[in-house]
C-alpha positions as CSV (number, residue, x, y, z in Angstrom):
1,M,-31.4,-2.8,44.3
2,M,-30.2,-4.7,47.2
3,K,-30.7,-3.3,50.3
4,K,-28.4,-4.3,53.0
5,I,-30.0,-4.1,56.8
6,K,-27.4,-4.0,59.1
7,I,-28.6,-5.4,62.8
8,A,-26.5,-5.5,65.9
9,V,-27.5,-8.9,67.9
10,I,-27.3,-8.8,71.7
11,A,-28.2,-12.3,72.7
12,G,-27.7,-11.8,76.5
13,D,-28.5,-14.0,79.2
14,G,-30.2,-17.5,79.8
15,I,-32.2,-18.4,77.0
16,G,-31.5,-15.3,74.9
17,P,-28.7,-16.6,72.6
18,E,-30.8,-20.0,72.0
19,V,-34.2,-18.0,70.5
20,L,-31.9,-15.1,68.9
21,S,-30.4,-18.0,67.1
22,E,-33.9,-18.9,65.5
23,G,-34.8,-15.5,64.7
24,I,-31.6,-15.4,62.6
25,K,-32.3,-18.0,60.6
26,V,-35.5,-16.7,59.8
27,L,-34.0,-13.5,58.6
28,K,-31.2,-15.3,56.4
29,T,-33.8,-17.7,54.8
30,I,-36.0,-14.4,53.8
31,S,-32.5,-13.0,52.7
32,E,-32.4,-16.0,50.2
33,L,-35.8,-15.9,49.3
34,E,-36.1,-11.8,48.6
35,A,-33.8,-10.5,46.3
36,S,-34.4,-6.6,47.3
37,C,-33.0,-7.2,51.0
38,E,-29.7,-8.8,52.9
39,F,-29.2,-8.5,56.4
40,E,-26.0,-8.4,57.8
41,F,-25.5,-9.3,61.8
42,T,-22.9,-8.0,64.1
43,H,-23.0,-9.6,67.5
44,F,-21.9,-8.1,71.2
45,P,-21.2,-10.3,74.3
46,W,-23.1,-7.9,76.6
47,G,-25.0,-9.1,79.1
48,C,-24.9,-10.2,82.9
49,E,-22.0,-12.5,82.0
50,Y,-20.1,-9.8,80.6
51,Y,-21.1,-7.6,84.0
52,L,-19.5,-10.6,86.2
53,E,-16.2,-10.5,84.0
54,N,-15.9,-6.6,83.5
55,G,-18.2,-5.0,86.3
56,K,-20.6,-3.6,83.5
57,M,-23.7,-4.9,81.5
58,M,-22.3,-3.3,78.5
59,D,-19.2,-1.2,77.1
60,D,-19.0,2.2,78.1
61,D,-19.2,3.6,74.5
62,A,-22.0,0.9,73.7
63,L,-24.5,3.8,72.5
64,D,-21.9,5.1,70.1
65,Q,-21.3,1.6,68.8
66,L,-24.9,0.8,68.3
67,K,-25.9,4.1,66.7
68,D,-25.4,3.5,63.2
69,F,-26.8,-0.1,62.9
70,D,-30.0,-0.2,61.2
71,A,-31.8,-2.1,64.2
72,I,-30.8,-4.0,67.5
73,Y,-32.3,-7.5,68.3
74,L,-31.9,-8.3,71.7
75,G,-32.4,-11.6,73.3
76,A,-32.9,-11.5,76.9
77,V,-31.3,-9.8,80.1
78,G,-31.2,-11.0,83.4
79,F,-29.2,-13.8,85.6
80,P,-28.9,-15.1,89.1
81,G,-25.9,-13.3,91.0
82,V,-26.7,-10.2,89.1
83,P,-29.4,-7.7,90.6
84,D,-32.4,-7.1,88.5
85,H,-32.2,-3.5,88.8
86,I,-28.6,-3.4,87.3
87,S,-29.3,-5.8,84.5
88,L,-32.6,-3.6,83.5
89,W,-31.0,-0.3,84.3
90,D,-27.6,-0.9,82.9
91,L,-28.5,-2.6,79.4
92,L,-32.0,-2.2,78.5
93,L,-33.1,0.7,79.9
94,K,-30.4,2.3,79.1
95,I,-30.5,1.5,75.2
96,R,-34.3,2.9,75.3
97,K,-33.6,6.1,77.0
98,G,-30.3,6.5,74.8
99,F,-31.9,6.1,71.4
100,D,-35.3,7.7,72.8
101,Q,-37.2,4.7,71.9
102,Y,-40.5,6.1,73.5
103,V,-42.8,3.8,71.6
104,N,-43.1,0.2,72.7
105,L,-45.2,-1.8,70.3
106,R,-46.6,-5.1,72.2
107,P,-49.0,-6.9,69.8
108,I,-51.8,-9.2,71.9
109,K,-53.2,-11.5,69.1
110,L,-54.4,-15.0,69.7
111,L,-53.1,-16.9,66.7
112,K,-55.3,-20.1,65.5
113,G,-53.6,-23.3,67.3
114,A,-52.2,-21.3,70.1
115,K,-53.2,-22.5,73.5
116,Q,-56.5,-21.1,74.7
117,T,-56.8,-19.5,78.1
118,L,-59.9,-18.0,78.3
119,K,-62.5,-20.5,77.2
120,N,-65.0,-18.6,75.9
121,A,-62.9,-16.4,73.5
122,N,-62.4,-16.9,70.0
123,P,-59.0,-15.9,68.1
124,E,-60.8,-13.0,66.1
125,D,-61.6,-11.8,70.1
126,I,-57.9,-11.3,70.9
127,D,-56.2,-8.8,68.5
128,M,-54.9,-5.5,69.8
129,L,-51.9,-3.4,69.8
130,V,-50.7,-2.0,73.1
131,I,-48.8,1.2,72.7
132,R,-46.9,1.7,75.7
133,E,-45.1,4.8,76.6
134,N,-41.5,3.6,77.0
135,S,-39.4,6.5,78.1
136,E,-40.6,8.1,81.4
137,G,-43.6,7.5,83.7
138,E,-42.5,5.3,86.5
139,Y,-39.3,4.1,85.0
140,S,-37.9,7.3,85.0
141,G,-35.4,6.7,87.8
142,A,-36.6,9.9,89.9
143,G,-36.9,9.6,93.8
144,D,-34.5,9.2,96.6
145,W,-33.6,6.9,99.3
146,L,-33.2,8.4,102.7
147,Y,-32.1,7.1,106.0
148,K,-31.1,4.1,104.4
149,G,-30.9,1.2,107.2
150,T,-32.0,3.2,110.0
151,E,-35.4,3.3,111.9
152,R,-36.1,6.7,109.7
153,E,-35.8,5.0,106.1
154,I,-37.6,6.5,103.8
155,V,-38.0,5.9,100.1
156,M,-39.5,7.7,97.4
157,Q,-40.1,6.8,94.1
158,N,-41.5,9.2,91.5
159,G,-43.1,8.8,88.4
160,V,-42.6,11.6,85.6
161,F,-45.1,12.6,83.2
162,S,-43.9,15.4,80.8
163,R,-46.1,17.2,78.2
164,V,-43.9,16.3,75.6
165,G,-43.6,12.7,76.3
166,T,-47.2,12.0,77.3
167,E,-48.6,13.9,74.2
168,R,-46.3,12.2,71.6
169,I,-47.0,9.0,72.9
170,I,-50.7,9.7,72.5
171,R,-50.7,11.1,69.2
172,Y,-48.8,8.2,68.0
173,A,-51.6,6.1,69.4
174,F,-54.1,8.2,67.4
175,E,-52.2,8.2,64.3
176,E,-51.9,4.5,64.6
177,A,-55.6,3.8,65.2
178,K,-56.3,6.4,62.3
179,K,-54.5,4.6,60.0
180,Q,-55.7,0.9,60.9
181,G,-59.7,2.4,61.3
182,K,-59.5,0.9,64.7
183,T,-60.8,2.2,68.1
184,L,-58.3,3.8,70.5
185,T,-58.6,3.0,74.5
186,S,-56.5,5.0,76.8
187,I,-55.8,3.2,80.3
188,S,-54.8,5.3,83.3
189,K,-55.6,5.6,86.9
190,A,-57.0,8.8,87.6
191,N,-59.1,8.5,90.8
192,A,-56.2,7.8,92.5
193,L,-53.1,9.0,91.1
194,N,-54.6,12.4,91.0
195,Y,-51.7,14.3,89.2
196,S,-50.0,12.1,86.8
197,M,-53.0,10.3,85.5
198,V,-55.4,13.4,85.6
199,F,-52.5,15.2,83.6
200,W,-52.6,11.9,81.3
201,D,-56.5,11.9,80.8
202,Q,-56.5,15.6,80.1
203,V,-53.8,15.1,77.4
204,F,-55.8,12.3,75.5
205,D,-59.0,14.5,75.8
206,Q,-57.0,17.3,74.1
207,V,-55.1,15.4,71.4
208,S,-58.6,13.4,70.4
209,K,-60.0,16.5,68.9
210,D,-57.3,16.7,66.5
211,Y,-58.9,13.1,65.5
212,P,-62.9,13.0,65.2
213,E,-62.6,10.1,63.1
214,V,-61.0,7.6,65.6
215,E,-63.7,6.2,68.2
216,T,-62.3,6.4,71.9
217,Y,-62.7,5.2,75.1
218,S,-61.1,5.4,78.6
219,Y,-60.9,2.8,81.4
220,L,-58.9,2.6,84.7
221,V,-56.3,0.1,84.7
222,D,-57.9,-2.0,87.2
223,A,-61.1,-2.1,85.3
224,A,-59.0,-2.7,82.0
225,A,-57.5,-5.7,83.5
226,M,-61.1,-7.3,84.4
227,Y,-62.5,-6.5,80.8
228,M,-59.0,-8.0,79.0
229,I,-60.2,-11.3,80.8
230,D,-63.6,-10.7,80.4
231,Q,-64.3,-9.3,77.4
232,P,-61.0,-8.5,75.3
233,W,-62.9,-7.9,72.3
234,R,-63.6,-4.3,73.8
235,F,-59.6,-3.3,72.9
236,E,-58.2,-2.9,69.1
237,I,-55.5,-0.1,69.7
238,V,-54.2,0.6,73.4
239,V,-52.5,3.5,74.9
240,T,-51.1,3.3,78.2
241,S,-48.3,4.3,80.6
242,N,-45.2,2.5,81.1
243,L,-45.7,0.8,84.3
244,F,-49.1,-0.2,83.3
245,G,-48.4,-1.3,79.6
246,D,-45.6,-3.4,81.3
247,I,-48.0,-5.1,83.8
248,L,-51.3,-5.5,81.2
249,T,-49.0,-6.9,78.2
250,D,-47.7,-9.9,80.7
251,L,-51.5,-10.4,81.0
252,G,-52.2,-10.1,77.4
253,A,-49.6,-12.9,76.7
254,S,-51.2,-14.9,79.0
255,I,-54.6,-14.5,77.4
256,A,-52.9,-15.0,73.8
257,G,-51.1,-18.1,74.1
258,G,-48.5,-17.8,76.6
259,I,-45.3,-15.6,77.6
260,G,-43.7,-17.5,74.7
261,L,-45.6,-15.8,72.1
262,A,-44.9,-12.4,73.5
263,A,-42.9,-10.0,71.5
264,G,-42.2,-6.2,71.6
265,A,-40.7,-3.4,69.6
266,N,-38.9,-0.2,70.7
267,I,-39.2,2.3,68.4
268,N,-37.9,5.8,67.9
269,P,-40.4,7.1,65.5
270,E,-38.3,9.9,64.0
271,R,-35.7,7.3,63.1
272,K,-32.8,9.3,64.6
273,Y,-31.7,6.3,66.2
274,P,-31.8,2.5,65.7
275,P,-35.3,0.4,67.2
276,M,-34.7,-2.6,69.2
277,F,-36.9,-5.7,69.0
278,E,-37.1,-8.3,71.5
279,P,-39.2,-11.3,72.8
280,I,-40.2,-10.1,76.4
281,H,-40.4,-13.6,78.0
282,G,-37.0,-12.7,80.0
283,S,-34.1,-15.1,80.6
284,A,-35.5,-18.0,81.8
285,P,-32.2,-19.4,83.5
286,D,-34.1,-22.8,84.8
287,I,-34.1,-23.9,81.4
288,A,-31.1,-22.4,79.8
289,G,-28.8,-24.4,77.8
290,Q,-31.3,-27.2,77.5
291,G,-32.6,-26.7,73.8
292,I,-36.1,-26.4,74.7
293,A,-37.0,-22.8,75.3
294,N,-39.4,-21.2,72.7
295,P,-38.5,-19.2,69.7
296,L,-41.7,-17.9,68.4
297,A,-41.6,-14.7,70.3
298,S,-38.2,-14.0,69.2
299,I,-39.3,-15.1,65.9
300,W,-42.5,-12.6,66.3
301,S,-40.1,-9.9,66.9
302,V,-38.6,-10.5,63.5
303,S,-41.9,-9.9,61.8
304,Q,-42.3,-6.5,63.7
305,M,-39.0,-5.7,62.3
306,L,-39.9,-6.3,58.7
307,D,-42.9,-4.3,59.3
308,F,-40.5,-1.3,60.4
309,F,-38.5,-1.7,57.4
310,G,-41.6,-1.5,54.9
311,Y,-41.1,-5.3,54.1
312,E,-44.9,-5.9,55.6
313,D,-45.7,-8.5,53.3
314,W,-43.0,-10.8,54.7
315,G,-43.7,-9.8,58.0
316,E,-47.2,-11.1,57.6
317,R,-46.1,-14.2,55.9
318,V,-43.6,-15.0,59.3
319,L,-46.6,-14.0,61.3
320,Q,-48.6,-16.6,59.1
321,A,-45.6,-19.3,59.4
322,I,-46.0,-19.1,63.2
323,E,-49.2,-19.7,62.8
324,D,-49.4,-22.4,60.4
325,V,-46.8,-24.1,63.1
326,L,-49.1,-23.9,66.1
327,I,-52.1,-25.2,64.1
328,D,-50.4,-28.4,62.9
329,G,-49.3,-28.6,66.3
330,K,-46.6,-31.5,65.5
331,V,-43.3,-29.3,66.5
332,L,-44.0,-27.2,69.4
333,T,-41.9,-27.0,73.0
334,S,-43.3,-28.0,76.1
335,D,-44.7,-24.7,77.1
336,M,-46.8,-25.4,74.1
337,N,-47.8,-28.7,75.7
338,G,-45.1,-30.4,72.8
339,S,-41.5,-31.7,73.0
340,S,-39.6,-30.3,70.1
341,S,-36.5,-28.7,70.5
342,T,-35.9,-24.7,70.3
343,N,-34.1,-25.5,66.9
344,E,-36.8,-27.7,65.8
345,V,-39.3,-25.0,66.0
346,G,-37.1,-22.8,64.3
347,N,-36.9,-25.2,61.5
348,A,-40.7,-25.7,61.3
349,V,-41.1,-22.0,60.9
350,V,-38.6,-22.0,58.3
351,D,-40.2,-24.6,56.3
352,K,-43.4,-23.1,56.6
353,L,-42.1,-19.7,55.4
354,I,-40.9,-21.6,52.4
355,S,-43.8,-23.3,51.4
356,Q,-46.2,-20.8,51.5
357,K,-47.8,-20.0,48.2
C-alpha cells in the first residue's frame, strides 16, 4: 500500500531555500524508486522576509496549520535586519516548544572523504549521536531585565530543569544506547552549577539503575570539549542539556567535516506532534543567492527523516550516497575544497543514490 507522507516545508532565510531544494530532490527521487511511499510538499513563506513585511515570523495560527503534517522540513532562520532573538524565538523555538519536540538528535560522524580536521583521528574514531534536551534548560526563556538603561541595570537569565524534562531525555538516551548496544555519556557541569547540574547528575544516576546493561560515563562539559578533540572515540551516545548540546554539537561538526555536514532532528517521541528536520548551519546570508551553499547537511537531515518514518534502509542509502560523493571528490562546494554549485552537488547525490546496488 502506498504511504503518502505530508511534509511542511519552511525554507526560511538566506541559503535555506537553496539547500532545501536539494533535499526535496532526494526525497522525490526516493518516491520514484520506492513504491511504498510518496512525499507531498506544502511550502510556507515564513521567516525574516515575512517578518519584515508582516511584523511576525509566521502566521498567528502557524502551529494549527502545521500540526496535521507528518513532518516539518526547515531550511534556515536568520537574516540581517531582524534581531537574532526574534528570528529564533518567534519561529524555531516556537515550533520546538509548541510541538513538545523535546529530543534533539545530532549525529556527529566523520564520513570517508570528508574534510579531516583532527590529524590523528580515523573515520571510525568519530561516530557519536548527541541527544540534546530541546525544551527547557537555559533556553526556557525564564528571567528578567530590571532597571533597563540605568546604572542599576540587572539581568537575570534562569535555567529551568524539571523532573519531567530531565528524566524523559535521559531515559530516551538510555533506551537509544540499549537499542544500539553502545555506551552512554552524560555531560554536565555540577561543580559550578550547584543546583541544575547537580540535579541532572542525580537523575542520570537514578535512571541508570534501570539500565544495568548500559555502560555509562559522566564528564564535565569543559573536559568533554577537550576529549572531543583529543579522544573523540570516547563518545558513542551522548546526552546533555540544551545549551551544552547546542555548543558541543557545533564543535562536533568541526571535527566531522564542517558545519556543511551538520544535520539535526527535533522529535516528539510520543508522535503526538510532527517532528522537524533541519541542517544546523544557519542562513549564511553572505553567500545567499550565489548557488554555492553546501546542501549535504540538508540531505543528511533527509536521512534522519527517513529513519523516523521507518525507512531506515533508505536513510542508510542516502547517507551512503553522501559519503560516495565525498569519496569521489569531484563534485563538492567550496567549503569542501571544491568548485561545484549547490544544484550540482544535489544532482551528484541523486546519481549515487540511483546507481547503488
